[in-house]
C-alpha positions as CSV (number, residue, x, y, z in Angstrom):
1,M,89.2,120.5,200.6
2,A,86.8,121.9,198.0
3,H,87.4,125.4,196.5
4,P,85.1,128.2,197.9
5,L,82.3,128.9,195.5
6,P,83.6,132.3,194.4
7,L,87.0,130.9,193.4
8,A,85.4,128.0,191.5
9,A,83.1,130.4,189.8
10,A,86.0,132.7,188.8
11,F,87.8,129.7,187.4
12,A,84.8,128.7,185.3
13,V,84.4,132.3,184.0
14,S,88.0,132.4,183.0
15,L,87.7,129.2,181.0
16,L,84.6,130.5,179.3
17,L,86.4,133.8,178.4
18,L,89.4,131.8,177.0
19,S,87.1,129.6,174.9
20,S,85.3,132.6,173.5
21,S,88.5,134.5,172.7
22,G,90.3,134.3,169.4
23,E,93.4,132.8,171.1
24,A,94.1,129.1,171.0
25,F,94.2,127.5,174.4
26,F,94.5,124.1,176.0
27,D,91.1,122.5,176.1
28,I,91.6,120.4,179.2
29,F,88.5,118.4,178.5
30,N,89.3,117.5,174.9
31,I,91.9,114.8,175.9
32,F,89.3,112.8,177.8
33,R,86.9,112.3,174.9
34,P,87.3,110.7,171.5
35,R,88.9,112.6,168.8
36,S,89.6,111.9,165.1
37,D,92.2,109.4,164.2
38,S,93.5,112.0,161.8
39,D,95.6,113.4,164.8
40,Y,98.2,110.8,163.9
41,F,98.0,111.1,160.1
42,Q,98.1,114.9,159.5
43,N,101.7,115.5,158.5
44,A,101.9,112.5,156.2
45,F,99.4,114.4,153.9
46,D,101.4,117.6,153.5
47,G,99.7,119.3,156.4
48,S,96.1,118.6,155.3
49,R,93.9,116.6,157.6
50,E,92.5,113.3,156.4
51,P,89.0,112.5,157.8
52,L,90.0,108.9,158.5
53,P,93.1,106.7,158.4
54,P,93.8,105.4,154.9
55,T,91.8,102.3,154.0
56,Q,93.6,99.2,152.9
57,T,94.1,99.4,149.2
58,E,96.2,97.5,146.6
59,H,98.0,100.7,145.5
60,E,100.8,99.8,143.2
61,E,104.2,101.5,143.9
62,R,106.3,101.9,140.8
63,G,108.1,98.6,140.3
64,A,106.0,96.7,142.9
65,A,104.9,93.1,142.4
66,P,101.3,92.6,141.2
67,A,98.7,92.0,143.8
68,T,98.4,88.3,142.7
69,A,102.0,87.6,143.7
70,T,102.8,85.3,146.6
71,G,105.6,85.3,149.1
72,L,108.2,88.0,149.2
73,T,107.8,90.8,146.6
74,R,110.5,93.1,145.5
75,V,111.3,96.5,147.0
76,P,110.2,99.3,144.6
77,S,112.9,101.8,143.6
78,S,113.0,105.0,145.7
79,G,114.8,107.6,143.5
80,P,117.2,110.3,144.7
81,P,117.0,111.4,148.4
82,S,115.1,114.6,149.2
83,K,116.6,117.6,150.9
84,A,115.1,116.5,154.2
85,A,116.4,113.0,153.8
86,A,119.9,114.4,153.2
87,D,119.8,116.5,156.3
88,T,121.2,113.9,158.8
89,V,123.2,114.1,162.0
90,E,126.4,112.1,162.0
91,L,128.9,112.4,164.9
92,A,132.6,111.8,164.5
93,A,133.4,108.4,165.9
94,D,135.6,108.4,169.1
95,K,138.5,106.3,167.7
96,G,140.7,107.4,170.6
97,G,138.7,105.1,172.9
98,G,139.4,102.0,170.8
99,P,137.4,100.1,168.2
100,I,134.2,101.8,167.0
101,G,132.1,98.9,165.8
102,E,130.8,98.2,162.3
103,W,127.6,97.8,160.3
104,T,126.5,95.2,157.8
105,I,123.3,94.5,155.9
106,V,121.6,91.3,156.9
107,S,118.7,91.5,154.5
108,E,117.6,94.0,151.8
109,N,113.9,93.1,152.3
110,S,112.3,91.9,155.6
111,G,108.8,91.7,153.9
112,V,107.3,94.0,156.6
113,S,108.7,97.1,158.2
114,A,109.5,96.1,161.8
115,M,107.4,98.5,164.0
116,H,107.6,95.8,166.7
117,M,110.3,93.2,167.3
118,A,111.2,90.5,169.7
119,I,113.9,87.8,169.7
120,M,112.7,84.2,170.2
121,R,114.8,81.5,171.7
122,D,114.7,79.4,168.4
123,G,117.1,81.7,166.5
124,R,114.5,83.9,164.9
125,A,113.0,87.4,165.4
126,I,109.3,88.1,165.3
127,M,108.6,91.4,163.4
128,F,105.3,93.0,162.7
129,D,103.7,96.3,161.9
130,T,100.1,97.2,161.4
131,S,97.3,96.4,159.0
132,T,96.4,100.1,159.0
133,T,99.2,100.8,156.5
134,G,97.7,98.4,153.9
135,R,99.9,96.2,151.7
136,S,103.3,95.2,152.8
137,L,106.0,93.4,150.7
138,M,105.1,89.9,151.9
139,R,102.1,88.1,150.5
140,L,100.2,85.5,152.4
141,P,99.3,82.2,150.6
142,Q,96.0,82.7,148.7
143,D,94.3,80.1,150.9
144,N,95.4,81.8,154.2
145,C,94.2,85.4,153.8
146,R,92.4,87.3,156.6
147,I,89.1,89.0,156.4
148,D,89.6,92.7,156.3
149,P,87.1,94.3,158.9
150,R,87.8,97.8,157.6
151,A,87.7,97.3,153.8
152,K,85.5,100.4,153.2
153,G,83.6,100.5,149.9
154,K,84.1,96.8,149.4
155,Q,81.7,94.0,150.0
156,E,81.6,92.2,153.3
157,G,84.2,89.4,153.6
158,T,86.8,91.2,151.5
159,M,90.1,89.5,152.1
160,D,93.5,91.0,153.0
161,C,96.2,88.8,151.6
162,W,99.2,90.9,152.7
163,A,101.3,89.6,155.7
164,H,101.7,92.1,158.5
165,S,104.0,89.9,160.5
166,V,107.0,87.7,159.7
167,E,109.4,85.3,161.4
168,F,112.9,86.4,160.4
169,D,115.9,84.1,160.7
170,Y,118.7,86.6,161.6
171,N,121.4,84.2,160.7
172,S,120.3,83.3,157.2
173,G,117.9,86.1,156.4
174,C,115.1,83.6,155.6
175,L,111.5,84.8,156.1
176,R,108.2,83.1,157.0
177,A,104.9,84.9,156.7
178,L,102.8,85.0,159.8
179,K,99.1,85.7,159.9
180,I,97.7,88.3,162.3
181,L,93.9,88.6,162.3
182,T,93.5,91.9,164.1
183,D,95.3,95.2,164.0
184,T,98.5,95.3,166.1
185,W,99.2,99.0,165.5
186,C,101.2,100.4,168.5
187,S,100.7,97.5,170.7
188,S,102.7,95.9,173.6
189,G,104.2,92.5,174.6
190,A,106.4,90.4,176.8
191,F,107.6,86.8,177.1
192,D,106.0,84.3,179.4
193,A,107.8,81.6,181.5
194,D,107.8,79.2,178.6
195,G,109.3,81.6,176.2
196,N,106.1,82.3,174.3
197,L,105.6,85.9,173.1
198,V,102.4,87.2,174.7
199,Q,101.3,90.3,172.8
200,T,98.5,92.7,173.8
201,G,96.3,95.5,172.4
202,G,96.5,97.5,169.3
203,Y,94.0,99.5,167.2
204,F,90.4,99.3,166.2
205,E,89.3,95.6,166.3
206,G,92.7,94.7,167.9
207,E,92.6,97.0,170.9
208,K,91.3,94.4,173.4
209,V,93.0,91.4,171.9
210,V,95.7,89.1,173.5
211,R,97.9,87.3,171.0
212,V,100.4,84.5,171.6
213,I,103.0,82.9,169.4
214,A,105.4,80.1,170.4
215,P,108.9,79.5,169.2
216,C,108.6,76.7,166.6
217,D,109.0,76.1,162.9
218,T,105.3,76.0,162.1
219,C,103.8,78.2,164.9
220,D,101.6,81.1,164.1
221,W,99.7,83.7,166.0
222,L,96.8,82.6,168.2
223,E,94.4,85.4,169.1
224,H,92.0,85.9,172.1
225,P,89.5,88.7,171.3
226,N,87.7,90.8,173.9
227,S,90.2,90.0,176.6
228,F,90.5,93.5,178.1
229,A,87.9,95.8,179.7
230,E,89.4,98.8,178.0
231,G,91.2,99.3,174.7
232,R,95.0,99.1,175.0
233,W,96.5,101.3,172.2
234,Y,100.0,102.6,173.1
235,A,100.1,100.7,176.4
236,T,103.0,99.1,178.3
237,Q,103.1,95.4,179.3
238,Q,105.1,94.3,182.3
239,V,105.8,90.8,183.7
240,L,105.2,90.4,187.4
241,P,107.1,88.1,189.8
242,D,104.4,85.5,189.8
243,G,104.5,85.3,186.0
244,R,101.3,87.3,185.3
245,F,101.3,90.4,183.1
246,I,100.1,93.8,183.9
247,V,99.2,96.4,181.2
248,F,99.3,100.1,181.9
249,G,97.6,102.9,180.0
250,G,96.9,103.4,176.4
251,R,95.2,106.2,174.5
252,R,92.5,107.6,176.9
253,A,92.8,104.5,179.1
254,F,93.8,105.9,182.5
255,S,93.9,102.5,184.1
256,Y,95.7,99.1,184.3
257,E,94.6,95.5,183.9
258,L,96.1,92.1,184.4
259,V,96.3,90.0,181.2
260,P,93.5,87.4,181.6
261,L,93.8,83.7,181.0
262,P,93.1,82.6,177.4
263,G,89.3,82.8,176.7
264,R,88.6,84.9,179.8
265,T,87.5,88.6,179.7
266,N,88.2,91.3,182.3
267,D,85.0,92.7,183.7
268,K,86.6,96.1,184.5
269,A,89.9,97.9,184.5
270,N,91.6,99.5,187.6
271,Y,91.5,103.3,187.4
272,L,94.8,104.9,188.0
273,P,94.5,108.7,188.6
274,F,98.3,109.1,188.0
275,L,97.8,108.3,184.3
276,R,95.0,110.9,183.9
277,E,97.0,113.5,185.8
278,T,100.0,113.1,183.6
279,T,98.3,113.5,180.2
280,D,98.2,116.8,178.4
281,D,97.0,118.3,175.1
282,A,99.4,116.1,173.2
283,E,98.9,112.9,175.3
284,N,102.6,112.9,176.3
285,N,102.2,109.9,178.7
286,L,101.6,107.1,176.2
287,Y,103.8,104.0,176.4
288,P,104.7,104.7,180.0
289,F,108.0,103.4,181.3
290,V,107.5,100.5,183.7
291,N,110.2,98.5,185.6
292,L,109.9,95.7,188.1
293,L,112.1,96.6,191.1
294,P,113.9,94.1,193.4
295,S,111.3,94.9,196.1
296,G,108.5,93.6,193.9
297,N,107.0,97.0,193.4
298,L,106.9,98.8,190.1
299,F,108.5,102.0,188.9
300,L,106.1,104.0,186.6
301,F,107.1,107.0,184.6
302,A,104.7,109.0,182.5
303,N,105.3,112.4,180.8
304,D,107.6,114.0,183.4
305,R,106.5,112.3,186.6
306,S,107.3,109.0,188.2
307,V,106.1,106.9,191.2
308,I,106.7,103.7,193.0
309,F,103.5,101.6,192.7
310,D,102.4,98.6,194.7
311,H,100.6,96.5,192.2
312,K,99.3,94.1,194.8
313,A,97.6,96.8,196.9
314,G,96.9,99.0,193.9
315,K,98.3,102.1,195.4
316,I,101.2,104.6,194.9
317,L,103.8,104.2,197.7
318,R,106.0,107.1,196.8
319,E,106.1,110.0,194.4
320,L,109.5,110.9,193.0
321,P,110.8,114.3,191.9
322,R,109.5,115.6,188.6
323,L,112.0,115.4,185.7
324,P,112.1,118.9,184.2
325,G,112.9,119.9,180.7
326,G,110.1,118.4,178.6
327,S,108.1,115.2,178.1
328,R,109.6,111.7,177.9
329,N,106.9,109.4,176.8
330,Y,105.2,109.0,173.5
331,P,104.9,111.1,171.4
332,A,107.9,112.9,173.0
333,S,109.5,109.4,173.0
334,A,112.7,109.4,175.2
335,M,114.8,106.3,175.8
336,S,114.7,104.5,179.2
337,A,115.9,101.4,180.9
338,L,116.6,99.9,184.3
339,L,120.4,99.9,184.7
340,P,122.0,96.5,185.2
341,L,121.4,94.9,188.6
342,D,124.8,94.0,190.0
343,L,124.5,91.1,192.4
344,R,128.2,91.0,193.2
345,N,129.3,92.0,196.7
346,V,125.9,93.0,197.9
347,T,123.9,91.9,200.9
348,G,120.2,92.2,200.3
349,D,118.8,93.7,197.2
350,P,120.9,95.8,194.8
351,D,120.1,99.5,194.3
352,P,117.8,99.9,191.3
353,V,118.7,102.8,189.1
354,V,116.6,104.0,186.2
355,I,117.9,106.0,183.3
356,V,115.8,108.3,181.0
357,C,117.6,110.1,178.1
358,G,116.4,112.5,175.5
359,G,112.8,113.1,174.5
360,A,111.1,116.3,173.3
361,L,109.6,119.6,174.5
362,K,106.0,119.3,175.7
363,T,105.0,121.4,172.7
364,A,106.8,119.3,170.1
365,F,103.7,117.5,168.8
366,R,101.6,120.6,168.4
367,F,104.5,122.3,166.6
368,G,104.8,119.3,164.4
369,E,101.2,119.6,163.3
370,N,102.4,122.9,161.7
371,N,105.5,121.3,160.2
372,T,107.8,122.9,162.7
373,F,110.3,120.6,164.3
374,Q,111.7,121.6,167.7
375,P,115.1,120.3,168.8
376,A,115.1,117.0,170.7
377,L,116.2,117.0,174.4
378,R,119.8,116.3,175.0
379,D,119.8,115.6,178.7
380,C,120.4,112.1,180.1
381,N,119.1,111.5,183.6
382,R,119.3,108.7,186.2
383,I,117.7,108.2,189.6
384,N,118.6,105.7,192.4
385,L,115.3,104.2,193.7
386,A,116.7,102.6,196.8
387,N,114.6,103.6,199.7
388,N,117.5,104.2,202.1
389,P,116.7,105.9,205.4
390,G,117.7,109.6,205.4
391,E,118.2,109.7,201.6
392,V,115.9,111.4,199.1
393,A,115.9,110.2,195.5
394,Q,117.1,112.8,193.1
395,W,117.7,112.9,189.4
396,E,121.3,113.2,188.3
397,S,121.6,114.8,184.9
398,E,124.3,115.2,182.2
399,D,124.2,115.9,178.4
400,M,124.5,113.4,175.6
401,P,126.6,114.2,172.6
402,V,123.5,115.0,170.6
403,G,119.8,115.4,171.4
404,R,117.7,112.4,170.4
405,V,114.0,111.5,170.2
406,M,112.6,108.2,169.2
407,G,115.9,106.5,169.9
408,D,116.4,102.9,171.1
409,M,118.2,102.0,174.3
410,L,119.6,98.5,174.6
411,I,121.6,96.9,177.4
412,L,124.6,95.1,176.0
413,P,125.9,91.8,177.6
414,T,128.8,93.8,179.1
415,G,126.4,96.1,181.1
416,D,127.0,99.1,178.9
417,L,124.1,100.7,177.1
418,L,123.8,101.3,173.3
419,L,121.8,104.4,172.2
420,L,120.8,104.3,168.6
421,N,118.2,105.3,166.0
422,G,116.0,108.3,166.3
423,A,116.0,112.0,165.3
424,A,117.5,115.3,166.5
425,K,114.3,117.3,165.8
426,G,110.6,116.8,166.3
427,C,108.8,113.9,167.9
428,S,107.0,110.7,167.2
429,G,104.3,110.7,164.5
430,W,104.0,110.3,160.8
431,G,106.1,113.1,159.3
432,F,106.7,114.7,162.7
433,A,110.5,114.5,162.8
434,R,113.6,115.6,160.9
435,Q,117.4,115.1,161.1
436,P,117.8,111.4,161.6
437,V,120.7,110.6,163.9
438,L,122.9,108.0,162.3
439,T,125.5,107.6,165.0
440,P,125.0,105.2,167.9
441,V,126.5,106.2,171.2
442,L,127.9,103.8,173.9
443,Y,126.9,104.7,177.5
444,S,129.1,103.2,180.3
445,P,127.1,103.6,183.5
446,R,130.0,102.6,185.7
447,K,132.3,105.4,184.5
448,E,132.5,108.8,186.1
449,K,130.0,111.5,185.1
450,G,131.4,113.4,182.1
451,S,133.1,110.4,180.6
452,R,130.2,107.9,180.0
453,F,129.4,108.6,176.4
454,R,131.3,107.5,173.3
455,A,130.3,108.0,169.7
456,L,130.6,104.8,167.6
457,A,130.5,104.0,163.8
458,S,127.6,105.5,162.0
459,S,125.0,103.7,159.9
460,T,124.0,105.0,156.5
461,I,120.3,104.3,157.0
462,A,117.8,106.7,158.7
463,R,115.8,104.9,161.4
464,M,113.3,107.2,163.0
465,Y,109.6,106.6,163.6
466,H,108.6,102.9,163.9
467,S,112.1,101.6,163.9
468,T,113.4,98.8,166.3
469,S,116.5,97.1,167.5
470,A,117.4,94.0,169.6
471,V,120.4,92.3,171.2
472,L,121.1,88.9,169.6
473,P,122.6,85.8,171.2
474,D,126.0,86.5,169.5
475,A,126.1,89.9,171.2
476,T,125.5,91.8,168.0
477,V,122.5,94.1,167.6
478,L,119.8,93.6,165.0
479,V,118.3,96.9,163.6
480,A,115.2,97.1,161.5
481,G,112.1,99.0,160.6
482,G,111.4,102.7,160.1
483,N,108.3,104.1,158.5
484,T,107.3,107.7,158.8
485,N,104.5,107.2,156.2
486,T,100.9,106.1,156.5
487,A,101.5,103.3,154.0
488,Y,104.4,101.5,152.4
489,N,105.8,104.4,150.4
490,F,109.1,104.1,148.6
491,S,109.0,107.1,146.3
492,G,107.8,110.7,146.4
493,V,108.4,110.9,150.2
494,D,111.2,112.3,152.3
495,F,111.8,109.1,154.2
496,P,110.9,105.9,152.2
497,T,109.6,103.0,154.1
498,E,112.5,101.0,155.4
499,V,112.6,97.2,155.0
500,R,116.4,96.7,155.1
501,V,117.7,94.9,158.2
502,E,121.1,95.7,159.6
503,R,123.4,94.2,162.1
504,F,125.7,96.3,164.3
505,C,128.8,94.7,165.8
506,P,129.7,96.7,168.9
507,P,133.4,97.5,169.6
508,Y,133.9,94.4,171.8
509,L,133.6,92.2,168.7
510,S,136.4,93.9,166.8
511,K,139.2,91.6,165.4
512,E,141.8,92.9,167.7
513,L,139.8,91.7,170.7
514,A,138.9,88.3,169.3
515,G,141.6,86.6,171.4
516,N,139.5,87.3,174.5
517,R,136.2,86.0,173.2
518,P,135.0,83.1,175.3
519,E,133.0,80.2,174.0
520,I,130.6,78.4,176.3
521,D,130.5,74.6,176.1
522,P,126.8,73.9,175.5
523,A,127.1,70.4,177.0
524,S,128.1,71.9,180.3
525,V,125.0,74.0,180.7
526,P,122.6,72.3,183.2
527,A,119.6,71.0,181.3
528,D,117.3,71.9,184.2
529,G,118.3,75.5,183.9
530,M,119.0,78.0,186.7
531,R,117.1,77.6,190.0
532,Y,116.6,80.6,192.3
533,G,119.3,80.9,194.9
534,S,121.2,77.8,193.8
535,P,124.7,77.6,192.3
536,F,125.0,77.3,188.5
537,T,128.1,76.0,186.9
538,L,129.1,76.1,183.2
539,R,132.4,75.7,181.3
540,F,134.0,77.9,178.6
541,H,137.2,78.2,176.8
542,V,139.0,81.1,175.1
543,P,141.4,81.1,172.1
544,P,145.1,80.8,173.0
545,S,146.0,84.1,174.5
546,E,146.9,85.6,177.8
547,A,145.8,83.7,180.9
548,V,142.4,84.4,182.3
549,G,141.8,85.0,186.0
550,Q,138.6,85.2,188.0
551,G,138.8,89.0,188.0
552,D,138.7,88.9,184.2
553,V,135.4,87.1,184.1
554,K,131.9,88.3,184.4
555,V,128.6,86.3,183.9
556,T,125.5,88.2,183.0
557,V,121.9,87.2,182.3
558,Y,119.7,89.2,179.9
559,A,116.0,89.2,179.6
560,P,115.1,89.6,175.9
561,P,112.6,92.5,175.6
562,F,109.7,93.4,173.4
563,T,110.7,96.5,171.5
564,T,108.5,99.2,169.9
565,H,108.4,102.9,169.6
566,G,111.8,103.3,171.2
567,Y,111.0,101.4,174.4
568,S,112.2,97.8,175.2
569,M,109.6,96.5,177.6
570,N,110.9,94.1,180.3
571,Q,114.5,94.5,179.3
572,R,116.8,93.8,182.3
573,L,120.4,92.5,182.8
574,L,121.8,91.0,186.0
575,I,125.5,90.6,186.8
576,L,125.8,87.4,188.8
577,S,128.1,86.8,191.7
578,V,131.0,84.4,190.9
579,A,131.2,81.8,193.7
580,A,134.0,79.6,192.2
581,F,136.4,79.8,189.3
582,A,139.0,77.3,188.1
583,E,141.2,76.7,185.1
584,E,140.8,73.0,184.1
585,D,143.2,72.6,181.1
586,G,144.4,74.4,178.0
587,R,142.5,77.6,178.5
588,R,139.4,75.8,179.6
589,Y,137.6,77.1,182.6
590,A,134.8,76.3,185.0
591,V,132.8,79.1,186.6
592,T,130.1,78.8,189.2
593,V,127.7,81.7,189.9
594,D,125.0,82.3,192.3
595,A,121.6,82.4,190.6
596,P,119.2,85.3,191.4
597,G,117.6,84.6,194.7
598,K,114.0,85.5,193.8
599,P,111.6,86.2,190.9
600,E,111.5,89.9,191.9
601,L,115.1,90.1,190.6
602,A,114.4,87.9,187.5
603,P,110.9,86.7,186.8
604,R,110.6,83.1,185.6
605,G,111.5,82.6,181.9
606,Y,114.2,82.1,179.4
607,Y,117.3,84.4,179.6
608,L,120.5,84.7,177.6
609,V,123.5,83.9,179.7
610,F,126.7,85.5,178.6
611,V,130.3,84.9,179.8
612,V,132.3,88.1,179.4
613,V,136.1,87.9,179.5
614,K,138.1,91.1,179.7
615,G,135.2,93.1,178.4
616,V,134.4,90.7,175.5
617,P,131.2,88.6,175.5
618,G,130.9,85.3,173.9
619,L,127.9,83.6,172.3
620,G,125.0,83.6,174.8
621,V,123.1,80.5,175.7
622,W,119.4,80.3,176.5
623,V,118.8,79.2,180.1
624,R,115.5,78.9,181.9
625,I,115.4,80.6,185.3
626,H,112.9,79.1,187.6
């Protein structure tokens, strides 16, 4: 019902008075119209606003390779750490709970800083950042440069010969430069049913682009411009049960679209009022959290609100309780995941539970503009989304060992979660955070409240804004990226651009547990993959140790995500029901599991299948679920 005229008039007068007063106030209309890109560059320039993002230049860092170099160039020296860099948060590892894991350096130089990362099924990781930051440390071949559409002050056709994407072999550390034509800054992605990485959106000339790269030794990016009706910058991409992709949001894009077929263009986007309602003066609803539920509907979380959304009908089915305390999406940047779907001992669909941890106060970005860094949120919250009669979904909250913003949340093959990277103060943005958190925390969702968190071994490398991580087939975690600067800066800044790549070995891979580590026989894995609702049998063996019984064995399947800005899109892990188990000979075993019954549980595609024995996962194998 419309407001009576006097009330509406009074509201208008009050806004006018506010705008004419000397007090700062929230301009509710400002967020719906274009504003300077300097919003995201301010702190990187000592508090002064730049009129535009930095243009691409061949600025030479001290010790950098010359602009005529090809291939990988050396990392410039960084000098002693600043006072801010030395102010880190490191928790005491909980050694009473057993092994604490360990860190190793995989590579000293990844060529590009991994703002985005995804693990392909050919033993490599795809890493990329943005062309906005200018030169990287990996040079493209002279005959394979890209035309720079934003080379201001230069003649038309100026070439950009720096790679902004690489293929990284995480076993050998070898690199291969990849060529991206359009800007991928703060974009989104997911894997299709064939294991190709389908990547969407970005900035400027890249905001409406769909890019695809396949897993092969010579494959490179293929780009499809003008695919979307609206620009998708800071959007989220979700795979649907039928294999299509849906993309939600982005800066001032209060809508969603399906990813069109190659060469097609969407005529219009689908307006979603929920995305407009959840924005604020800091746009704290970017990179919304999206999860496919067993019902086929979608869970959407933006800012501090969440809904169940029917993507087929295009309508909200249910609004869930607001999550108090602050904002959770970019730039407040909390961590979130769908907890493992346990298919054991259930009739019908398993209860989907979503977890959201950390984030920032709603005012964090505005305070950050003045170089004031508010404490990150410490609460960790989960909600059961099962629509059971007579039950009302409610958030269950507890505190983490430390507040964290811009952290990563990964689901390990065991079903536990790893919380890592991030900062204890501030929010996302160039120069908008302080106190990097060096200690990863293990979260065990099946334990009782109050005993779920455990601090592990700390890294020595700060990973805040634009850092990433990913679970590898060997059950270790690849950690890369981190750049709080507007360019590749290695000296004269608080947090130098990070190009080192680490591997974290979780506690389950400690030497004292090696006797339980299973090894899948690759020849036993069915060549035609795993079919919905059908039995799936494989064989494995363990080193000579204690006997293994059916109760000691768990089989999980993991969907490799696309990770950027602290959110792993499309990440999901299923615990399969064991239908048969037998010891064959000499610590060799055969296990038969029931495959997921429908694509709503596991959309078609390639998954990592892990056998876990007494809490220890073996090397995963790639299996196609169809």
